[in-house]
C-alpha positions as CSV (number, residue, x, y, z in Angstrom):
1,M,54.8,-9.6,7.8
2,Q,54.8,-8.7,11.3
3,R,57.7,-6.6,13.2
4,V,59.3,-7.8,16.2
5,A,62.0,-5.9,17.9
6,V,64.3,-6.4,21.0
7,F,64.8,-2.7,22.3
8,D,68.4,-2.1,23.8
9,T,68.7,-0.4,27.1
10,N,69.5,3.1,25.9
11,V,66.4,3.0,23.8
12,L,64.2,1.9,26.5
13,L,65.7,4.5,28.3
14,S,64.7,7.1,25.7
15,S,61.2,6.0,24.7
16,R,58.0,4.6,25.5
17,I,57.5,1.2,24.0
18,A,54.2,-0.2,22.8
19,A,55.3,-3.7,22.4
20,S,58.7,-5.7,22.5
21,V,60.4,-8.7,23.1
22,T,62.9,-8.3,26.3
23,C,64.4,-10.6,29.2
24,D,65.3,-10.2,32.8
25,E,68.9,-9.4,31.9
26,I,67.8,-6.4,29.7
27,L,65.1,-5.2,32.5
28,T,67.8,-5.4,35.2
29,E,70.0,-3.1,33.3
30,F,67.2,-0.9,32.8
31,E,66.5,-0.6,36.2
32,E,70.0,0.0,37.3
33,K,70.5,2.7,34.7
34,L,67.3,4.4,35.7
35,R,68.3,4.6,39.5
36,L,72.1,5.3,38.8
37,R,72.0,7.6,35.8
38,F,68.7,9.4,36.2
39,A,68.5,9.2,40.1
40,Y,65.1,7.4,40.0
41,P,63.8,6.3,43.4
42,Q,63.6,2.3,43.7
43,E,60.0,2.3,43.8
44,R,59.7,4.3,40.6
45,A,62.4,2.4,38.8
46,A,60.7,-0.9,39.5
47,W,57.4,0.4,38.5
48,A,59.2,1.1,35.1
49,V,60.3,-2.5,34.8
50,D,57.0,-3.7,35.6
51,E,55.3,-1.7,33.0
52,M,58.0,-3.2,30.6
53,R,57.1,-6.5,31.6
54,R,53.4,-6.0,31.2
55,L,54.2,-4.5,27.7
56,S,56.9,-7.0,26.5
57,R,57.0,-10.9,25.8
58,I,59.5,-12.1,28.3
59,V,62.0,-14.9,27.1
60,A,64.6,-16.8,29.1
61,V,68.3,-16.5,27.4
62,P,70.7,-19.0,28.7
63,N,73.9,-16.3,28.4
64,Q,75.6,-18.6,26.0
65,L,76.0,-16.5,23.1
66,K,79.4,-14.9,22.2
67,V,79.1,-12.2,19.6
68,V,80.5,-8.8,21.0
69,S,83.5,-9.5,22.7
70,A,84.1,-5.8,24.0
71,D,80.6,-5.7,25.8
72,P,79.1,-9.1,26.7
73,D,75.9,-7.4,27.9
74,D,75.2,-6.9,24.2
75,D,75.3,-10.5,23.8
76,R,72.2,-10.8,25.8
77,I,70.2,-8.4,23.4
78,I,71.5,-10.4,20.5
79,E,70.5,-13.9,22.4
80,C,67.0,-12.2,23.5
81,A,66.3,-11.2,19.7
82,L,67.3,-14.6,18.5
83,L,65.2,-16.6,21.1
84,G,62.5,-14.5,21.0
85,G,62.1,-14.3,17.0
86,A,62.7,-10.8,16.7
87,T,63.3,-9.1,13.1
88,H,65.0,-6.1,14.4
89,V,67.3,-5.2,17.4
90,V,66.6,-1.4,17.9
91,T,69.8,0.5,19.4
92,G,71.8,3.4,19.9
93,D,74.8,1.7,20.5
94,K,77.3,2.9,18.0
95,R,80.3,0.9,19.3
96,H,79.2,-2.3,19.6
97,L,75.6,-3.1,18.0
98,L,75.1,-1.0,15.1
99,P,78.2,-1.8,13.4
100,L,77.0,-5.7,13.3
101,K,74.2,-4.4,11.0
102,N,72.8,-7.9,10.9
103,Y,73.0,-11.1,12.9
104,R,71.6,-14.1,11.5
105,G,69.0,-12.5,9.5
106,I,68.0,-9.9,12.4
107,E,68.8,-6.4,11.6
108,I,70.5,-4.1,14.1
109,V,69.1,-0.5,13.5
110,T,68.8,2.9,15.1
111,P,65.2,4.0,16.5
112,A,65.0,6.3,13.7
113,T,65.2,3.5,11.0
114,F,63.0,1.6,12.6
115,V,60.4,3.9,12.8
116,A,61.0,4.5,9.2
117,I,60.8,0.9,8.5
118,V,57.4,0.7,10.6
119,R,55.9,3.7,8.9
120,S,56.7,2.5,5.4
121,A,55.3,-0.9,6.1
122,S,51.8,0.8,7.4
123,T,51.5,2.9,4.2
124,S,52.4,-0.3,1.9
125,P,49.0,-2.1,0.2
């Protein structure tokens, strides 16, 4: 089975991604955090977002899902995963997303767990 993942913003900030499903809402937050938290110049942040667009399949989310009342931005992560046919949401968000563990069959895991899943699948016959 092919693995398809949505990477939460904090994962995008800490790693290089080979392929993913994402949405404009995640990319907007990604760019904002690059500029505000990491003092990226506007041009460099825009380049990083363009790279994510190039490497990812973009889905449009209607912003209707209400799952994480404490952080509605996290609803976009879950909604993106649902609409993008993701098997996993990969995140470091211990407060809101990881406690869910699973949403409608989509596993919510840490980056280390996802890497282990992918490695295990690549060594299986």
